[in-house]
C-alpha positions as CSV (number, residue, x, y, z in Angstrom):
1,M,91.5,149.7,167.7
2,T,89.2,149.5,170.7
3,S,89.7,146.5,173.1
4,E,87.2,145.0,175.4
5,A,87.5,141.5,176.6
6,T,88.2,139.1,173.7
7,D,91.9,139.9,173.0
8,R,91.3,138.5,169.5
9,I,92.1,139.8,166.1
10,A,90.3,137.9,163.3
11,V,91.7,137.6,159.8
12,V,89.2,136.5,157.2
13,G,91.2,135.1,154.3
14,T,94.4,133.0,154.6
15,G,96.0,134.1,151.3
16,L,99.1,136.2,151.0
17,A,97.5,139.5,152.3
18,G,96.0,137.8,155.4
19,L,99.2,135.9,156.2
20,S,101.3,139.1,155.8
21,A,99.0,141.0,158.1
22,A,99.1,138.3,160.7
23,E,102.9,138.2,160.7
24,R,103.0,142.0,161.0
25,L,100.7,141.8,164.0
26,R,103.2,139.6,165.8
27,E,106.1,141.8,164.8
28,L,104.2,144.8,166.3
29,G,103.9,143.0,169.6
30,W,100.3,141.7,169.6
31,R,100.2,138.9,172.2
32,G,96.5,138.2,172.0
33,E,94.8,135.6,169.8
34,I,95.0,135.7,166.0
35,T,92.2,133.6,164.4
36,M,92.9,132.8,160.7
37,I,89.7,131.9,158.9
38,G,90.1,130.5,155.4
39,E,87.7,128.9,153.0
40,E,90.2,126.5,151.4
41,P,91.3,123.4,153.3
42,H,95.0,124.3,152.8
43,R,97.3,126.4,154.8
44,P,98.5,129.6,152.9
45,Y,100.1,128.9,149.6
46,N,101.6,130.9,146.7
47,R,99.0,131.2,143.8
48,T,101.4,132.7,141.2
49,P,102.8,129.3,140.1
50,L,99.3,127.9,139.5
51,S,99.3,129.0,135.9
52,K,103.0,128.5,135.3
53,Q,105.5,126.4,137.2
54,L,103.0,124.0,138.7
55,P,101.4,122.6,135.5
56,T,104.8,122.6,133.8
57,G,106.3,120.4,136.6
58,D,108.8,123.0,137.7
59,R,107.1,123.3,141.1
60,R,105.3,120.7,143.2
61,P,102.4,121.5,145.5
62,P,104.6,121.3,148.7
63,D,106.8,124.0,147.1
64,L,103.9,126.5,147.1
65,A,103.6,126.7,150.9
66,L,104.0,130.2,152.3
67,T,105.9,130.5,155.6
68,T,106.6,133.4,157.9
69,H,109.7,134.7,159.7
70,T,107.9,134.8,163.0
71,D,105.9,132.2,164.8
72,L,102.3,133.3,164.3
73,D,100.9,131.1,167.1
74,A,97.6,131.5,165.4
75,S,94.3,129.6,165.7
76,W,93.6,128.2,162.3
77,R,90.1,127.6,160.9
78,P,90.7,126.0,157.5
79,G,87.7,125.0,155.4
80,T,85.6,127.7,157.1
81,R,83.6,130.2,155.1
82,A,82.7,133.5,156.7
83,L,79.0,134.0,156.4
84,G,78.4,137.4,158.0
85,L,79.7,140.4,159.9
86,D,78.1,142.5,162.6
87,T,80.2,145.7,162.8
88,E,78.4,147.1,165.8
89,R,78.7,144.0,168.0
90,R,82.1,143.1,166.6
91,E,81.2,139.5,165.7
92,L,81.7,137.2,162.7
93,L,79.0,134.7,161.7
94,L,80.5,131.3,160.9
95,P,79.0,128.0,159.8
96,G,76.8,126.2,162.3
97,G,75.5,129.5,163.8
98,E,78.9,130.2,165.5
99,Q,79.3,133.9,166.4
100,L,83.0,134.8,166.8
101,P,83.7,138.0,168.7
102,F,86.8,140.1,167.9
103,D,88.6,143.2,168.9
104,G,90.1,143.8,165.5
105,L,89.2,142.5,162.0
106,I,91.3,142.2,158.9
107,I,89.2,141.5,155.8
108,A,91.3,139.7,153.2
109,S,88.9,137.3,151.7
110,G,90.2,138.0,148.2
111,V,88.5,137.3,144.9
112,E,87.1,134.4,142.9
113,A,87.2,133.7,139.2
114,R,84.5,135.5,137.2
115,H,81.9,133.3,135.5
116,L,81.4,134.0,131.8
117,P,77.6,133.9,131.1
118,G,76.7,130.8,129.3
119,T,79.8,128.9,130.2
120,P,79.0,125.2,131.1
121,L,79.0,124.6,134.9
122,H,80.5,121.5,136.5
123,S,81.9,120.4,133.1
124,E,84.9,118.0,132.9
125,R,86.2,119.9,129.9
126,V,85.8,123.6,130.9
127,W,87.8,125.0,133.8
128,M,88.5,128.3,135.6
129,L,91.7,128.9,137.6
130,R,91.8,130.3,141.1
131,T,92.7,127.6,143.6
132,L,95.1,124.7,143.9
133,A,92.3,122.3,143.1
134,D,91.6,124.2,139.9
135,A,95.2,124.0,138.9
136,H,95.2,120.2,139.4
137,N,92.1,119.9,137.2
138,I,93.7,122.0,134.4
139,D,96.9,120.0,134.7
140,A,95.0,116.8,134.2
141,A,93.1,118.3,131.3
142,L,96.3,119.4,129.5
143,A,97.8,116.0,130.0
144,K,95.0,114.5,127.8
145,A,94.4,117.4,125.4
146,R,95.8,118.0,121.9
147,H,94.1,121.4,121.6
148,V,92.9,123.8,124.3
149,A,90.8,126.9,123.9
150,V,91.7,129.8,126.3
151,I,88.9,132.4,126.8
152,G,90.5,135.6,128.0
153,G,93.6,137.4,126.9
154,G,94.7,138.7,130.3
155,F,97.6,137.5,132.3
156,I,96.0,134.2,133.4
157,G,94.9,133.3,129.9
158,C,98.3,134.2,128.4
159,E,100.2,132.3,131.0
160,I,98.0,129.2,130.6
161,A,98.6,129.4,126.8
162,C,102.4,129.5,127.4
163,T,102.2,126.6,129.7
164,A,100.2,124.6,127.2
165,R,102.7,125.3,124.5
166,T,105.6,124.0,126.6
167,R,103.6,120.8,126.8
168,A,103.2,120.7,123.0
169,V,99.5,121.4,123.2
170,E,97.9,123.5,120.5
171,V,96.3,126.7,121.8
172,T,93.7,129.2,120.7
173,I,93.2,132.4,122.7
174,I,89.8,134.1,122.4
175,D,89.3,137.6,123.7
176,A,86.9,140.4,123.1
177,G,89.6,143.0,123.3
178,P,91.6,144.3,120.3
179,T,94.9,143.0,121.7
180,L,96.2,140.7,124.4
181,L,96.7,142.3,127.8
182,H,94.8,145.3,126.5
183,R,93.7,146.6,129.9
184,A,97.1,146.1,131.5
185,L,99.5,147.2,128.7
186,G,97.4,149.1,126.2
187,P,97.2,148.5,122.5
188,A,100.8,149.1,121.5
189,L,102.6,146.7,123.8
190,G,99.5,144.4,123.8
191,A,100.1,144.0,120.0
192,V,103.8,143.2,120.7
193,V,102.7,140.5,123.2
194,G,100.2,139.2,120.6
195,D,103.0,138.8,118.0
196,L,105.1,137.0,120.6
197,H,102.3,134.4,121.1
198,R,101.7,134.0,117.4
199,D,105.4,133.4,116.9
200,N,105.2,130.6,119.4
201,G,102.3,128.8,117.7
202,V,99.3,130.3,119.5
203,R,96.3,131.1,117.4
204,L,94.4,134.3,118.3
205,H,90.8,135.3,117.9
206,L,90.7,139.0,119.1
207,G,87.9,141.5,119.1
208,V,85.3,138.8,119.2
209,G,83.2,137.4,122.1
210,V,81.7,134.0,122.9
211,R,78.1,133.4,121.7
212,G,77.7,129.8,122.9
213,W,79.1,126.4,123.8
214,E,78.6,122.9,122.6
215,E,79.9,119.7,124.4
216,N,80.1,116.1,123.4
217,K,82.2,113.1,124.2
218,H,85.0,114.3,121.9
219,G,85.4,117.7,123.3
220,V,84.0,121.2,123.4
221,T,83.1,123.7,120.7
222,V,83.2,127.5,121.4
223,V,80.9,129.4,119.1
224,L,82.1,133.0,118.6
225,D,80.0,136.1,117.9
226,D,81.1,136.2,114.3
227,G,79.8,132.6,113.8
228,E,83.2,130.9,113.7
229,Q,83.6,127.8,115.8
230,V,86.7,126.8,117.8
231,R,86.8,123.0,118.5
232,A,89.1,121.9,121.4
233,D,89.6,119.0,123.8
234,A,89.3,121.3,126.7
235,A,88.8,125.0,127.5
236,V,90.1,127.3,130.3
237,V,88.2,130.5,131.1
238,G,90.1,133.4,132.5
239,V,88.0,136.6,132.2
240,G,88.8,138.3,135.4
241,T,87.8,138.1,139.0
242,V,85.0,139.1,141.4
243,P,85.7,140.2,145.0
244,R,84.5,137.8,147.6
245,T,82.1,140.2,149.3
246,D,78.9,138.0,149.5
247,W,79.4,137.5,153.2
248,L,79.3,141.3,153.7
249,W,76.1,142.1,151.8
250,H,74.0,142.8,154.8
251,T,76.5,145.1,156.5
252,G,75.6,148.4,154.7
253,L,79.3,148.7,153.5
254,D,80.0,150.0,150.0
255,L,80.8,146.8,148.2
256,T,81.0,148.2,144.7
257,D,83.9,146.2,143.2
258,G,85.4,145.3,146.5
259,V,85.3,146.7,150.1
260,L,85.6,150.5,150.0
261,C,88.4,151.8,152.3
262,A,90.0,155.0,153.4
263,P,93.5,155.8,152.2
264,T,94.7,154.2,155.4
265,T,93.0,150.8,154.5
266,H,90.3,151.3,157.2
267,V,86.9,150.1,156.0
268,L,84.4,152.9,155.5
269,D,80.9,152.6,157.0
270,S,77.7,153.5,155.2
271,G,78.2,157.2,156.1
272,G,81.7,157.3,154.6
273,Y,83.5,157.3,158.0
274,A,86.5,155.0,158.8
275,I,85.6,152.2,161.2
276,D,88.1,151.9,164.0
277,G,89.3,148.3,164.3
278,I,88.3,147.0,160.9
279,V,90.7,147.2,157.9
280,A,90.9,145.4,154.5
281,A,93.9,144.3,152.5
282,G,94.7,142.6,149.2
283,D,92.6,141.9,146.2
284,I,89.3,142.7,147.9
285,A,90.3,146.2,149.1
286,R,89.3,149.2,147.0
287,W,91.1,152.3,148.3
288,P,92.5,155.6,146.9
289,N,96.2,155.4,146.3
290,L,97.0,159.1,146.9
291,R,100.3,158.7,144.9
292,F,98.1,159.0,141.8
293,D,94.7,160.5,142.8
294,D,91.7,160.1,145.2
295,V,89.8,157.5,143.1
296,P,89.4,154.2,144.9
297,R,90.6,151.2,143.0
298,R,91.5,147.6,143.6
299,V,95.0,146.2,142.8
300,E,95.4,142.5,142.2
301,H,99.2,142.1,142.4
302,W,101.3,139.7,144.4
303,I,103.6,142.3,145.9
304,N,100.6,144.6,146.7
305,A,99.0,141.8,148.8
306,I,102.2,141.6,150.9
307,E,102.6,145.3,151.4
308,M,99.0,146.1,152.0
309,G,98.6,143.3,154.5
310,R,101.5,144.6,156.5
311,H,100.2,148.2,156.3
312,A,96.7,147.1,157.3
313,A,98.0,145.5,160.4
314,E,99.9,148.7,161.3
315,A,96.7,150.8,160.6
316,L,94.6,148.5,162.8
317,F,96.8,149.3,165.7
318,A,97.3,153.0,165.0
319,G,93.6,153.8,164.4
320,P,92.0,155.9,161.6
321,G,93.3,159.3,162.9
322,N,96.9,158.2,163.3
323,S,97.5,156.0,160.3
324,A,99.6,157.0,157.3
325,P,98.0,156.5,153.8
326,F,98.9,153.4,151.9
327,A,100.4,154.8,148.7
328,P,102.7,152.2,147.1
329,V,104.1,151.9,143.6
330,P,102.3,148.8,142.3
331,R,104.5,146.2,140.6
332,F,103.8,143.0,138.7
333,W,105.7,140.7,136.4
334,S,105.0,137.8,134.0
335,H,107.1,135.3,132.0
336,Q,105.7,134.6,128.6
337,H,107.5,132.5,126.0
338,G,110.8,133.4,127.4
339,V,110.2,137.1,127.7
340,R,110.0,138.8,131.1
341,I,107.2,141.4,131.3
342,Q,107.5,143.8,134.3
343,S,105.4,146.8,135.3
344,V,105.7,149.5,137.9
345,G,103.0,152.1,138.7
346,M,99.5,152.0,137.1
347,P,99.9,152.0,133.3
348,A,96.1,151.8,132.8
349,L,95.9,155.4,134.0
350,G,98.1,156.7,131.2
351,T,96.7,158.6,128.3
352,D,99.9,158.6,126.3
353,L,102.7,156.2,125.6
354,T,106.4,157.0,125.3
355,T,109.2,154.6,124.4
356,L,111.9,155.3,127.1
357,D,114.4,152.7,126.0
358,G,115.0,150.1,123.4
359,D,112.7,149.0,120.6
360,P,109.3,147.4,121.2
361,A,109.6,145.5,117.9
362,G,112.7,143.9,119.2
363,R,110.9,142.9,122.4
364,R,113.5,144.5,124.6
365,T,112.1,147.9,125.7
366,V,110.8,150.1,128.4
367,A,107.6,152.1,127.7
368,G,106.4,155.0,129.9
369,Y,102.7,155.8,130.4
370,T,101.9,159.4,131.1
371,R,98.9,161.6,131.7
372,P,98.7,165.4,132.0
373,G,99.3,166.9,135.4
374,P,97.4,170.0,136.7
375,D,99.6,172.3,134.6
376,G,99.6,170.1,131.6
377,T,103.1,168.6,132.2
378,P,103.1,164.8,131.5
379,L,103.3,162.8,134.7
380,L,104.7,159.3,134.6
381,V,102.0,157.0,136.0
382,G,103.4,153.7,134.9
383,A,106.2,152.0,133.0
384,V,106.4,148.5,131.4
385,A,109.6,146.6,130.5
386,L,110.1,143.8,128.1
387,D,113.3,141.9,129.1
388,S,114.7,145.2,130.5
389,P,114.6,144.8,134.3
390,R,117.6,147.1,135.2
391,T,116.5,149.9,133.0
392,L,113.0,149.8,134.5
393,L,114.5,150.4,137.9
394,A,115.5,153.9,136.9
395,Y,111.9,154.9,136.5
396,R,110.3,153.2,139.5
397,D,111.0,156.1,141.9
398,R,109.8,158.6,139.2
399,I,106.2,157.3,139.2
400,G,103.9,160.2,140.0
401,H,106.5,162.8,138.9
402,P,106.9,164.7,135.7
403,L,108.6,162.8,132.9
404,A,111.5,165.1,132.2
405,A,115.3,165.0,131.8
406,Y,117.3,163.8,134.7
407,P,118.8,166.7,136.8
408,D,122.4,166.0,135.6
409,G,121.4,167.7,132.3
410,A,122.2,164.6,130.2
411,G,119.0,164.8,128.2
412,Q,116.7,161.9,127.6
413,P,115.6,159.7,130.6
414,E,116.6,156.5,128.8
415,A,120.2,157.7,128.4
416,A,120.3,158.5,132.1
417,A,119.0,155.1,132.8
418,R,121.7,153.4,130.8
419,R,124.4,155.5,132.6
420,A,123.0,154.5,135.9
421,N,123.2,150.9,135.0
422,R,126.8,151.2,133.9
423,R,127.7,152.9,137.2
424,G,126.0,150.1,139.0
425,E,123.6,152.4,140.9
426,N,120.9,149.8,140.8
427,L,121.2,146.3,142.3
428,A,118.8,143.4,141.9
429,V,119.7,140.9,144.6
430,T,118.7,137.3,144.0
431,R,118.9,135.2,147.2
432,C,117.6,131.8,148.3
433,C,114.6,132.1,150.5
434,H,113.7,128.4,151.1
435,P,112.6,127.9,154.7
436,Q,115.3,125.2,155.2
437,G,117.8,127.5,153.6
438,C,120.6,126.5,151.1
439,G,123.0,129.2,152.1
440,D,123.1,130.7,148.6
441,S,122.8,134.4,147.9
442,R,124.0,136.3,144.8
443,D,124.1,139.8,143.5
444,R,124.3,141.3,140.0
445,I,127.5,143.4,140.1
446,T,131.1,142.5,140.6
447,D,131.7,144.8,143.6
448,H,131.7,143.1,147.0
449,V,128.4,143.5,148.7
450,R,127.2,142.4,152.1
451,L,123.7,141.2,153.0
452,R,122.3,141.3,156.5
453,D,118.8,140.0,156.9
454,Q,116.2,139.2,159.5
455,G,115.1,136.0,157.8
456,P,116.2,132.4,158.1
457,H,119.7,133.2,156.8
458,H,121.5,135.0,159.6
459,G,124.7,136.9,159.7
460,R,126.7,138.8,157.0
461,R,128.4,137.3,154.0
462,R,130.2,138.4,150.8
463,L,128.2,137.7,147.7
464,P,129.7,136.3,144.5
465,T,129.0,137.7,141.0
466,V,125.6,136.7,139.6
467,R,125.1,133.7,137.4
468,D,122.0,132.1,136.1
469,H,120.3,131.1,139.4
470,S,116.8,129.9,140.2
471,P,115.9,130.9,143.7
472,C,114.5,128.2,146.0
473,P,110.7,128.2,146.0
474,G,108.5,128.8,149.0
475,R,107.6,132.4,149.9
476,P,108.5,136.1,149.6
477,L,111.4,137.3,151.7
478,S,111.0,140.3,153.9
479,A,114.4,141.5,155.1
480,R,116.6,144.3,156.3
481,L,119.2,144.8,153.6
482,T,122.5,146.6,154.1
483,I,124.6,147.5,151.1
484,T,128.1,148.6,151.6
485,S,130.6,150.2,149.2
486,G,133.8,151.5,150.6
487,D,133.0,153.7,153.6
488,S,129.5,154.4,152.5
489,E,126.5,152.4,153.6
490,R,122.8,152.4,152.8
491,T,120.1,150.4,154.6
492,V,116.8,149.5,153.1
493,T,114.4,148.2,155.8
494,E,111.5,145.8,155.3
495,A,112.3,145.2,151.6
496,T,110.1,142.6,150.0
497,S,111.3,140.3,147.2
498,D,109.2,139.2,144.2
499,A,108.1,135.7,143.6
500,D,111.5,134.9,142.1
501,G,113.4,136.1,145.2
502,H,114.6,139.4,143.6
503,F,115.1,142.6,145.5
504,C,115.4,145.8,143.6
505,I,117.4,148.4,145.6
506,P,119.6,151.5,144.8
507,L,123.3,151.4,145.5
508,P,125.0,154.4,147.1
509,P,126.2,157.1,144.7
510,G,129.6,156.6,143.3
511,T,129.6,152.8,143.4
């Protein structure tokens, strides 16, 4: 990163990626100004509960606030939409003709909900979900509705359907794909998820698109391509997202499905060269994850936003020639009708599906997604678990490697995974991460374990055996974890929890 006179790093986007990047800047010793530019009027908040805990009443808006371990001492510009970027002069164009100079720039402006052509605009009965304001509108609509139509069978649509059913609202999901979650899980597990929704009273119209809409004072009618009509009191449209790149159109950057980046997260100029001092992170960034291949892709996952934001801050300081590639194992999760769906890797890249453990029909299984390697050997590119979190851990570190028997010669991978679980070689730590702190931390095995972190809970403590525990809401926890067993010790630095406060970390051998 070059530096002239401003001593300012600008972060466009105050979501999870932008906040994580800003926090990492301070951790790395940046003492200059950090300017946080966000289009929404709110300080950073967690979006994952918008389709789940918020409309069910399990979370309140104040619970969604994201906090940091370090004092950002940032200059906040809420309600400010970035209008343009001059990469040569290192300036941002803001409303009112303001030109904001910077030394470094982190682009984290995220995505917005995709508009389905023909969908009524500014309707009091048809909604899309992306922001806190959207969630409030959908919550109010569900409170008055007896039947809601959900257009889109992805994660947002499925989670909205689950939320509506918990509120005793009838639900119909409409999706052009052959199964629910078809792009994320594929046809086999997508069909399992579809049966799960049907068993919980959700009506499905799959493999059919929307032809038109009709509205009146009684509700909305969705006209399908096959001529069938779905009448409802309200509709929620969740058909994907569009990167927020409109403010960058004049820059000459490659904005095809996001901002094109080098493997290091540095933004590429029109000639394909990495721009020193400008990086991108989160949902808007399209970069090649070299763990899999050299094809640039976007990843819209909560944990990826945290990790990529932190990596982008490091890359900003190091420069294009000295930065390591960002090559994570993507992870995501979803709760639907009481079943926890978890994924590691990139299942969509797989060409074949293998059941690694359990029975998909029983909705407790782990499935492996593979594709042929250079020599034809199946490479594990993703794994998805239904209510099998511990078994899934055995495959996370094998993403990108051949799907073969474990080296102990025990045969099938699923058998090795079960033995690893019995030996306790995998630990999922659940700990409270509320900024005020409740002093509660729990582990999932009976051995004594110590936790040492760099967050709001200081010191070491012994952890009791796990029981059903709902972690405090608020934010992800980034911490240094030390696990001890006898005389052995293993430290995992900068581990990041998921939205439920879970860490997934391996125990020392022989535990």
